[in-house]
C-alpha positions in Angstrom: -0.1 0.0 -0.2 2.7 2.4 0.3 3.7 2.7 -3.4 -0.3 3.8 -3.9 0.6 7.3 -3.5 3.7 7.0 -5.9 1.4 5.3 -8.5 -1.4 7.6 -8.2 1.7 10.8 -8.5 3.3 9.2 -11.7 0.4 9.8 -13.7 -0.2 13.4 -12.7 3.7 14.4 -13.1 3.1 12.6 -16.6 0.5 14.8 -17.6 2.4 17.6 -16.6 5.4 17.0 -18.1 3.6 16.3 -21.7 1.5 19.7 -21.0 4.6 21.8 -20.8 6.2 20.2 -24.2 6.1 23.4 -26.4 7.3 25.8 -23.2 10.3 23.1 -22.8 11.2 23.3 -26.4 11.0 26.7 -26.8 12.6 27.2 -24.1 15.1 25.3 -24.4 14.9 23.5 -20.8 17.5 21.0 -21.1 16.8 20.4 -17.1 13.9 18.3 -18.0 15.6 16.3 -20.5 15.8 13.1 -17.8 12.6 13.1 -17.2 11.2 13.4 -20.7 13.2 10.5 -21.8 12.0 8.7 -18.6 8.0 9.0 -19.5 9.0 8.4 -23.3 10.8 4.9 -22.8 8.9 3.7 -20.1 7.9 0.4 -19.6 4.7 -0.1 -21.9 5.3 3.2 -24.2 3.3 2.7 -27.1 0.8 1.0 -25.9 -0.3 2.4 -22.3 -0.8 -0.7 -19.8 0.3 -1.1 -16.6 4.2 0.2 -16.7 2.4 3.9 -17.4 4.1 4.2 -20.8 2.5 7.0 -22.9 1.0 6.2 -26.7 3.0 6.4 -29.9 1.5 9.8 -31.0 2.9 10.9 -27.4 6.3 9.5 -28.2 6.2 11.2 -31.1 6.0 14.8 -29.4 8.2 13.6 -26.8 10.8 12.8 -29.3 10.3 15.8 -31.3 11.0 17.9 -28.4 14.5 16.1 -27.5 15.6 16.2 -31.0 15.4 20.3 -30.7 17.0 19.8 -27.4 20.4 17.3 -28.5 21.3 17.1 -24.7 23.9 14.3 -24.8 23.4 12.8 -21.3 20.5 11.6 -22.9 22.5 8.6 -25.4 23.1 6.3 -22.4 19.6 6.0 -21.3 18.2 6.0 -24.7 20.6 3.2 -25.6 19.3 1.1 -23.3 15.8 1.4 -23.8 16.6 0.1 -27.9 18.8 -2.8 -26.6 15.9 -3.9 -23.6 13.3 -5.6 -25.7 10.9 -5.2 -22.9 10.3 -1.4 -24.3 8.0 -0.7 -26.6 7.9 -0.4 -30.1 7.3 3.0 -30.5 9.8 4.2 -28.1 12.4 2.2 -29.2 12.1 3.6 -32.8 12.0 7.0 -31.3 15.2 6.6 -29.4 16.7 5.7 -32.6 16.0 8.4 -34.3 16.7 10.9 -31.4 20.1 8.7 -31.1 20.9 9.5 -34.3 21.2 13.3 -34.0 22.6 13.3 -30.3 26.4 15.1 -30.4 27.7 12.0 -28.0 30.4 9.8 -28.3 29.9 6.1 -30.1 30.7 2.8 -28.1 33.5 1.6 -29.4 33.9 -0.5 -33.0 33.7 -3.8 -32.2 30.5 -3.2 -30.0 28.5 -1.2 -33.0 29.3 -4.1 -34.9 28.1 -6.8 -33.0 25.1 -4.2 -32.9 24.5 -4.3 -36.3 24.1 -8.2 -36.2 22.2 -8.5 -33.7 19.1 -10.8 -34.6 16.5 -7.8 -32.9 16.1 -5.0 -35.0 16.2 -2.3 -33.6 19.5 -3.0 -32.0 20.3 -4.4 -35.8 19.5 -0.4 -36.6 21.2 1.2 -33.6 24.3 -0.5 -34.7 23.8 0.5 -38.7 24.0 4.3 -36.9 27.4 4.2 -36.2 29.0 2.4 -39.2 31.1 4.0 -41.6 32.8 4.0 -44.7 35.2 0.7 -44.1 32.1 -1.2 -43.0 30.1 -0.7 -46.5 29.0 -4.1 -46.7 27.6 -4.4 -43.6 25.5 -1.5 -44.9 25.3 -2.4 -48.5 24.0 -5.9 -46.8 21.1 -4.2 -44.4 19.4 -3.0 -47.2 18.0 -6.2 -48.3 17.4 -6.8 -44.4 13.5 -8.1 -43.8 12.8 -5.2 -41.8 12.0 -1.9 -43.2 12.9 0.0 -40.3 16.3 -1.6 -40.5 16.5 -0.8 -44.5 15.6 2.6 -44.0 18.5 3.5 -41.4 20.5 1.4 -44.1 20.0 3.7 -46.7 20.2 6.9 -44.4 23.8 5.6 -43.2 24.8 6.2 -46.8 24.2 9.7 -47.0 27.9 10.5 -45.7 29.7 7.8 -47.3 31.8 8.0 -50.5 30.1 5.4 -52.9 31.8 2.1 -54.0 30.0 0.2 -56.7 28.8 -2.4 -53.7 27.2 0.5 -51.9 26.2 2.2 -55.5 23.9 -0.9 -56.3 22.5 -1.4 -52.7 21.6 2.1 -52.9 19.8 1.6 -56.5 18.0 -1.4 -55.0 16.7 1.1 -52.3 15.1 3.3 -54.7 12.9 0.3 -55.9 12.1 -0.9 -52.2 8.6 -2.4 -51.6 8.5 0.3 -48.9 7.7 4.0 -49.3 9.8 5.3 -46.6 12.3 3.7 -48.1 12.3 4.8 -51.2 11.8 8.1 -49.6 15.2 8.0 -47.6 16.8 6.8 -50.8 16.0 9.8 -52.8 17.2 12.3 -50.3 20.9 10.5 -50.8 20.9 8.7 -53.9 23.3 11.9 -55.6 25.7 12.5 -53.1 29.1 12.1 -54.8 26.8 11.8 -58.2 26.6 8.2 -58.9 25.2 8.1 -62.3 23.2 5.1 -62.3 20.8 7.0 -59.6 20.2 9.6 -62.1 18.3 7.2 -64.2 16.1 5.4 -61.1 15.9 9.1 -59.6 13.7 10.0 -62.9 11.6 7.2 -62.6 11.1 7.9 -58.9 9.2 11.3 -60.2 6.4 9.2 -61.3 6.5 7.2 -58.2 2.9 6.0 -57.0 3.5 7.7 -53.6 3.0 11.5 -53.5 6.0 11.5 -50.6 8.4 9.7 -53.1 7.8 12.0 -56.3 8.5 14.9 -53.7 11.9 13.4 -52.5 12.8 12.7 -56.4 12.0 16.1 -57.5 13.9 17.7 -54.5 16.9 15.4 -55.4 16.9 16.4 -58.4 16.1 19.8 -58.2 19.3 20.5 -55.3 21.6 18.7 -57.6 22.2 20.5 -61.0 25.4 18.2 -62.0 26.3 17.6 -65.4 24.6 14.3 -65.3 21.8 14.8 -63.8 21.2 17.6 -66.3 21.8 15.1 -69.0 19.6 12.6 -67.8 16.6 14.8 -67.8 17.8 15.8 -71.3 17.0 12.7 -72.2 14.0 11.9 -70.3 12.5 15.1 -71.8 13.3 14.2 -75.7 12.3 10.4 -75.1 9.8 9.5 -72.0 6.5 9.1 -72.8 5.8 11.6 -70.5 8.5 14.6 -70.4 6.1 16.7 -68.1 8.4 15.4 -64.7 11.7 15.8 -66.2 10.5 19.6 -67.7 9.0 20.5 -64.5 12.8 19.7 -63.1 15.1 21.1 -65.9 12.6 24.4 -64.9 13.6 24.8 -61.9 17.0 24.3 -62.4 17.2 27.1 -64.6 15.4 29.6 -62.7 17.5 28.6 -60.0 20.7 29.5 -61.9 18.8 32.7 -63.1 18.5 33.7 -59.3 22.0 33.3 -58.9 23.5 35.2 -61.6 21.4 37.7 -60.6 22.8 38.0 -56.8 26.2 37.3 -58.0 29.1 39.5 -57.1 31.6 39.7 -60.0 33.7 37.3 -59.0 30.8 34.4 -58.5 29.6 35.6 -61.9 32.5 34.5 -64.0 32.5 31.1 -62.4 28.7 30.5 -62.2 28.9 31.7 -66.3 32.1 29.2 -66.5 29.3 26.4 -65.1 26.4 27.5 -66.8 27.9 27.8 -70.5 28.5 24.4 -71.4 24.9 23.0 -70.2 23.1 25.9 -71.7 22.0 23.6 -74.5 20.0 21.5 -71.9 18.0 24.6 -70.8 15.1 26.1 -72.5 16.2 28.9 -75.1 14.4 31.4 -73.3 16.0 31.0 -69.9 19.3 30.8 -72.1 18.7 34.2 -73.5 17.8 35.5 -69.6 21.1 34.1 -68.3 23.2 36.0 -71.3 21.6 38.8 -70.8 21.6 38.6 -67.1 25.7 38.4 -67.4 25.5 41.4 -69.7 23.8 43.4 -67.8 25.4 42.9 -64.5 28.7 42.9 -66.1 27.8 46.6 -67.5 26.5 47.9 -64.8 29.5 47.3 -62.8 31.9 48.0 -65.0 33.5 45.3 -66.0 34.7 44.5 -69.2 34.0 41.1 -70.3 36.5 38.6 -70.1 38.6 40.2 -67.8 40.4 39.0 -65.0 38.8 38.8 -61.4 40.3 40.8 -59.4 42.3 40.0 -55.4 39.3 40.9 -53.9 36.8 39.9 -55.7 36.2 36.7 -53.3 36.1 39.4 -50.6 33.8 40.1 -47.6 31.8 42.8 -48.3 33.3 46.4 -46.9 30.6 46.9 -44.4 30.8 43.4 -43.0 31.7 43.6 -39.1 33.8 41.7 -37.6 31.6 39.6 -34.6 31.4 41.0 -31.3 33.8 39.7 -28.5 32.8 37.3 -26.2 31.7 37.9 -22.6 33.5 35.5 -20.7 31.4 35.5 -17.5 28.5 34.6 -19.3 30.7 32.0 -21.5 32.4 30.5 -18.4 28.8 29.7 -16.5 27.0 29.1 -19.8 29.7 26.4 -21.8 30.1 24.1 -18.9 26.5 24.0 -18.1 24.9 20.7 -19.2 21.9 22.6 -19.5 23.0 25.0 -21.5 20.7 25.1 -25.2 22.9 24.4 -28.1 21.6 27.7 -29.9 23.7 29.6 -27.0 26.6 27.0 -27.6 27.1 27.6 -30.7 26.3 31.6 -30.3 29.1 32.2 -27.5 31.8 30.0 -29.5 31.4 30.1 -33.5 30.0 33.9 -33.3 32.1 35.9 -30.8 35.5 36.7 -31.3 37.8 35.1 -28.5 40.9 36.9 -29.8 42.9 38.7 -27.1 40.7 36.9 -24.2 43.4 35.9 -22.4 44.5 32.8 -19.8 41.3 33.0 -18.7 39.8 32.7 -22.4 42.0 29.8 -23.1 40.8 28.1 -19.5 37.0 28.0 -20.7 37.4 26.3 -23.7 40.1 24.1 -22.5 36.5 22.9 -20.6 35.0 22.8 -24.3 37.9 20.8 -25.5 37.7 18.2 -23.0 33.8 17.9 -22.6 32.4 14.5 -23.5 29.8 16.5 -25.8 31.5 16.1 -29.3 29.6 19.0 -30.6 31.5 21.2 -27.9 34.9 20.2 -29.0 34.2 20.4 -32.7 33.1 24.2 -31.9 36.2 24.9 -29.7 38.7 24.4 -32.5 38.9 27.9 -34.0 38.6 29.9 -30.8 41.2 27.8 -29.7 43.3 28.6 -32.8 42.5 32.3 -32.0 43.9 32.4 -28.4 46.7 30.0 -28.8 45.6 27.0 -27.3 47.9 24.2 -29.5 48.3 21.9 -27.2 44.7 21.4 -26.5 44.1 22.2 -30.6 46.7 18.9 -31.1 44.4 16.6 -28.8 41.7 17.8 -31.2 43.3 16.9 -34.3 43.6 13.3 -32.6 40.1 13.3 -31.5 38.2 9.7 -31.5 35.6 11.8 -33.6 36.2 12.4 -37.5 34.3 15.9 -37.0 36.3 16.8 -34.3 39.6 16.4 -36.1 38.2 18.2 -39.3 37.3 21.2 -37.0 41.0 21.1 -35.6 42.6 21.4 -39.0 40.2 23.7 -40.6 41.3 25.9 -37.5 45.1 25.2 -38.2 44.7 26.1 -41.9 43.7 29.6 -41.1 46.9 30.2 -40.1 48.9 27.6 -42.6 52.4 30.2 -42.2 52.5 28.5 -39.2 51.9 24.9 -38.6 53.3 23.3 -35.8 54.8 19.6 -36.7 52.6 17.8 -34.4 49.3 18.6 -36.6 51.9 17.1 -39.8 51.5 14.2 -37.1 47.9 14.1 -36.5 47.0 14.8 -40.4 49.0 11.5 -41.0 47.7 9.7 -38.5 44.0 11.0 -40.1 45.0 9.6 -43.4 46.1 5.9 -42.2 42.9 5.5 -39.9 39.6 3.9 -41.9 37.1 5.6 -39.6 38.7 9.3 -40.2 39.7 9.2 -43.9 36.3 10.0 -45.5 35.9 13.0 -43.0 39.2 14.4 -42.4 41.2 13.5 -44.7 41.2 16.4 -47.3 41.4 18.7 -44.9 44.5 16.5 -43.8 46.0 16.8 -47.5 46.0 20.5 -47.1 47.9 20.2 -43.4 50.6 18.3 -44.9 50.4 20.6 -48.1 50.5 23.8 -46.3 52.9 22.7 -44.0 54.4 19.4 -44.8 57.4 20.5 -47.5 58.0 19.1 -50.8 59.1 15.4 -49.8 55.6 15.2 -47.8 53.0 16.5 -50.1 54.7 13.5 -52.8 54.5 10.6 -50.1 50.7 11.9 -49.5 50.2 12.2 -53.2 51.7 8.9 -54.0 49.9 7.1 -50.5 46.5 8.1 -52.4 46.7 7.6 -55.7 48.1 4.2 -54.6 44.8 2.7 -53.4 42.7 0.3 -55.6 39.7 2.5 -55.4 38.2 5.9 -54.2 36.0 4.6 -51.5 36.9 7.7 -49.3 36.5 10.1 -52.0 40.2 11.5 -51.3 41.3 11.0 -55.6 40.2 14.3 -56.1 41.6 16.0 -53.5 44.7 14.1 -54.0 45.0 14.8 -57.8 44.1 18.2 -57.7 47.5 18.3 -55.2 49.5 16.2 -57.6 48.8 18.9 -60.3 49.6 22.3 -58.2 52.8 20.8 -56.4 54.0 19.3 -59.9 54.5 15.2 -58.9 55.8 13.7 -61.5 55.5 10.2 -60.2 52.2 10.8 -59.9 51.8 10.2 -63.7 51.1 6.2 -63.5 48.7 6.9 -61.2 46.7 9.7 -62.6 47.1 7.0 -65.7 45.2 4.5 -64.3 42.7 6.6 -62.8 41.8 7.7 -66.3 41.6 4.2 -67.6 39.4 3.0 -64.8 35.2 2.9 -65.0 33.1 5.4 -63.9 31.5 4.3 -60.7 30.7 6.9 -59.0 31.5 10.6 -60.3 33.2 11.3 -63.7 35.1 14.4 -61.5 38.5 12.3 -61.0 38.6 10.9 -64.7 38.8 14.7 -65.8 40.4 16.1 -63.2 43.4 13.4 -63.7 43.5 14.4 -67.4 43.7 18.3 -66.1 46.7 16.8 -64.1 48.4 14.8 -66.8 48.5 17.9 -69.2 49.2 20.4 -66.4 52.5 17.6 -66.1 53.0 17.1 -69.8 52.0 14.1 -70.3 49.9 13.6 -73.9 47.2 11.9 -72.8 43.8 13.9 -73.9 40.8 11.7 -73.9 39.1 9.1 -71.9 37.8 6.1 -73.3 34.2 5.8 -74.1 34.1 2.0 -73.4 34.6 2.0 -70.0 31.3 3.7 -69.4 29.9 0.5 -68.9 26.9 1.6 -71.1 25.9 5.1 -69.4 25.3 6.5 -72.6 24.0 9.4 -71.6 27.0 11.3 -70.2 29.0 11.8 -73.9 32.5 12.6 -71.8 34.7 13.5 -74.6 32.3 15.8 -76.1 31.7 17.6 -72.4 35.6 17.5 -72.2 36.2 19.6 -75.6 33.4 22.2 -74.6 34.8 22.6 -70.7 37.8 23.8 -72.4 38.9 21.2 -69.7 37.2 22.9 -66.6 34.2 20.4 -65.2 31.0 21.8 -63.0 32.9 21.4 -59.6 36.8 23.0 -60.5 36.3 25.3 -63.3 
C-alpha cells in the first residue's frame, strides 16, 4: 500500500510534463531531458498498459522535443531503451531517431558491429547508425534486411559515405524498395557524390505511386544540378512518354541559375558563367537568353569588361561586414560548462563571438569545452582555440576519436598556414591512416600536409592516396589536384590508372586526372568511352571539349 501514492503521483507528473512540451522546447530547457527520456521509454510505452507508458502519438511529440534539445546526456538511457526488448516498439523507434541526432561519443567499433549483426531489428538499426565507410559491406547487406526500419536506417547511413560499386548497387535497390519510406530516404541521399546510375532511377521515381517519394525525387534532382543529372533530364524530356516531370525539374534548375546570376558578385558571376555555359543547351532557349542578358547587364552595371580577370579582392567579404563582437567571458564561464545550456547558446558563444585577446581565462574556458564528452562542443571549440593560441588543446582535438572534431581542428590550423606546428602534421598522417577518419577529415589532412609538410611530405601523401585500389574514401580528387599544383611527376602512372578506370560514381576524378596529366606534360588527352559501361547519357569526350578542360566543380 505504501507504493500506491507514488503510483498515483506518476500519471499526474506525466500529464504535467506532457502539457509543458511546447514550453520546454521553446525555452530550450535541458533540465527536463532526463524526465522526458524516462517518460518516453517507460515500460509499456507505445501502448499504455500497466507500465505507465504513453501512446505512440505522444511518444513522437516527446521525441521531437528531445531532438530540439540535443542533450548528449540522453544517449546512455536511449541506448538502454533500444537494447531493452521489453520496451515498447514505438519508444524504441523514437529512441533510435533521437540517438541519430545527438552529439554524443559513440561506443567502440567492435560494439557497433556486434549491434549491427544482432538478431533484434532495433539493435541492428542502432548498430548501423554507428558504422562508417570501412563497414560499407554491412550497410549494403542491410539494405536487403527483412525489416523495413533496418532498411531505412541502412539507406540513411549511406548519406555520408562515398559510394563504392557495392553501395551504389544497394542504393539503387533502395530506390526500388517495396516500402515507400525507404524509397523516400533513398531519393534524398541518392545523388551524394553523383552516382551516375542513380540519375535514371530518380527520374523513374518522379512517377512513383507515393506522393512523398515523388516530392523527394524532385527535391533531389532540383538541388543537385550536376552535369550527369542535367543530361539524364534532357534525355528523359526528349525520349520519355511523359516528359512533363523532367521538364518541370529542368525549369526549376534554370530559374535557380538565373537567380544565382542576378545576385552574384563580379568574381562569383564569372565562375557561374563557366558552369552554366556548357550546359546552356540543356535548358530552354528562353532561359538561356535570360542568363546571357543577366550576365551582360550585371557586367555593364559593374563596369567590368567581359573576359577581364578577377581582381584580387573579388571574393573578399563585403566592405560593410563587421567583425564579430567579443565574447563575454563571464557569460561563457557560466554557460558553456553547464550541460543544461541550450545548443543555440553554445553555438552563439563559440562560433559567433570573437575570442581573440581573451587571455588566460578565455583559454581555460575553451579547454573545458575541448575536453567535454559532448563532441559538438569539442568541434566548436577548435577555431576559438586557434585564435587564442591554445596549441596543446588543439593538437589533442586533431587526434580526437570523432572525425568531425579532427576536421574542425585541421580547419582551424589552416587559418594560419604559415605557422603549422609539427604535431599537426603527425595528426594529419594519423587521420589519413585511420579508416574511420579518412572520409571525413582526409581532405583537410591533405591540406595541412600541403601547407606545412614540405615538398617531400606532399609527394608522399599524393602517391599514397593515388596508389589505393579505389576511391571509397573520396580522396582521389583532392590528391589529384595536389599532384597538379605541386608538380608531382611521380604520380603520372597513378593518374593514368584513374583515367583508364571505369566510371563508378562521379566522372570528376577522371576529368581532374586528365587536367593534371596535361599540366604535367603528359600527352594523354581523352577518356576511353568504352569504360563507361553503358552510361551513354554522359558524352564525356564531347563535354570535355566544350568545358575547355574545366568541369562543373573545378572550373
